[in-house]
C-alpha atoms as one frame of an Amber mdcrd trajectory, in Angstrom:
protein
  17.412  -1.377   4.225  15.428  -0.276   7.260  11.835  -1.469   7.453   9.111
   1.008   8.360   7.692   0.827  11.883   4.006   0.807  12.813   3.608   4.533
  13.704   4.987   5.829  10.392   2.905   3.298   8.460  -0.146   4.452  10.416
   0.568   8.048   9.397   0.743   6.991   5.734  -2.548   5.129   6.180  -4.164
   8.283   7.571  -3.120  10.235   4.471  -4.497   7.500   2.214  -7.763   7.173
   4.148  -8.275  10.933   3.777  -8.034  10.494   0.006 -10.487   7.574   0.143
 -12.995   9.630   2.115 -12.859  12.455  -0.416 -13.312  10.005  -3.315 -16.205
   8.274  -1.505 -17.913  11.610  -0.880 -17.595  12.573  -4.540 -18.852   9.162
  -5.675 -21.805   9.362  -3.273 -23.044  12.465  -5.122 -23.299  10.492  -8.369
 -24.175   6.974  -7.151 -27.507   6.460  -5.409 -27.327   2.732  -4.720 -25.396
   1.863  -1.560 -24.314  -1.466  -3.011 -22.890   0.158  -6.138 -21.247   2.875
  -4.026 -19.557   0.304  -1.742 -18.391  -1.735  -4.724 -17.062   1.395  -6.452
 -15.164   2.459  -3.333 -13.699  -1.029  -2.876 -12.601  -1.098  -6.522 -11.009
   2.333  -6.138  -9.075   1.207  -3.038  -7.850  -1.958  -4.763  -6.750  -0.179
  -7.936  -5.257   2.772  -6.005  -2.993   0.508  -3.955  -2.078  -1.989  -6.664
  -1.393   0.656  -9.319   0.670   3.014  -7.181   2.591   0.331  -5.265   3.580
  -1.378  -8.538   4.505   1.928 -10.228   7.949   3.537 -10.237   6.908   5.295
  -7.001   6.389   1.917  -5.298   4.128   3.738  -2.854   0.681   5.155  -2.327
   0.438   8.914  -1.850   0.551   8.391   1.923   3.657   6.215   1.749   5.284
   8.644  -0.675   4.569  11.519   1.745   6.362   9.765   4.618   9.151   8.448
   2.350   8.358   4.750   2.338   8.003   2.246  -0.452   6.781  -1.303  -0.943
   9.237  -3.934  -2.154   9.315  -7.707  -2.319  11.473  -9.730   0.057  14.455
  -9.292  -2.315  13.891  -5.501  -2.212  12.714  -5.439  -5.831   9.635  -3.545
  -7.067   6.386  -5.484  -6.827   4.162  -6.406  -9.751   0.597  -5.209 -10.225
  -0.592  -8.737  -9.388   1.368  -8.715  -6.121  -0.140  -5.299  -5.394  -3.627
  -6.787  -5.860  -2.680  -9.706  -3.604  -1.374  -7.294  -0.975  -4.512  -5.148
  -0.774  -6.793  -8.208  -0.740  -4.715  -9.636   2.112  -5.232  -6.313   3.950
  -8.976  -6.946   3.761  -8.276 -10.267   5.515  -6.523  -8.344   8.298  -9.623
  -6.170   8.650 -11.818  -9.253   8.999  -9.496 -10.531  11.722 -10.173  -7.448
  13.894  -7.045  -5.648  12.607  -4.782  -8.394  14.023  -2.801  -8.557  10.770
  -1.953  -4.868  11.070  -0.989  -5.039  14.750   1.560  -7.715  13.827   3.631
  -4.872  12.346   4.009  -3.388  15.815   5.111  -6.615  17.485   7.238  -8.346
  14.847  10.935  -7.498  14.633  10.810  -7.541  10.811   7.828  -5.087  10.879
   5.729  -7.267   8.568   1.971  -7.387   8.698  -0.123 -10.386   7.720  -0.495
  -8.985   4.203   3.301  -8.678   3.885   3.807 -12.266   5.051   1.168 -13.627
   2.672   2.509 -11.722  -0.344   6.254 -11.726   0.337   6.515  -7.943   0.640
   7.806  -5.356   3.069   7.638  -1.605   3.517  10.970   0.162   3.759  12.094
   3.690   4.521  13.585   5.495   1.544  16.600   7.730   1.346  16.712  10.197
  -1.539  19.672   8.550  -3.296  18.088   5.105  -2.946  14.842   6.425  -4.432
  16.626   7.807  -7.513  18.431   4.484  -8.082  15.214   2.495  -7.748  13.364
   4.694 -10.236  16.242   4.345 -12.682  16.293   0.529 -12.237  12.495   0.325
 -12.547  12.617   2.139 -15.901  15.438  -0.092 -17.160  13.465  -3.271 -16.334
  10.413  -2.114 -18.280  12.322  -1.517 -21.539
């Protein structure tokens, strides 16, 4: 399966960040304390990524829009725990001046630091592959 390159992943990120901005603006109307607002936004980001990437979609709304999904190194769906690990590892990449994200551009396997830490990768999805994965994901849950 073909791994997703940096530019397409950046496009998906831009879709997701647009959603985060809207949510943060809505939350800022109701939450006066900056500390509580920042914590609420961080919690939203963590749950958004972990929940959607471990769902049958295997993707955030941005990744779904550009037809990508997150899988483990064996190309199986990731767990909610691995989704939490993945987003927390992304925060590490932020702390390291985005170096963990730029690795995606330079590595032949297109893995960022968060992918290496958590044993995941982002792949491009064909329509038939997506249908099979959703069917397999439902079978595993029952």
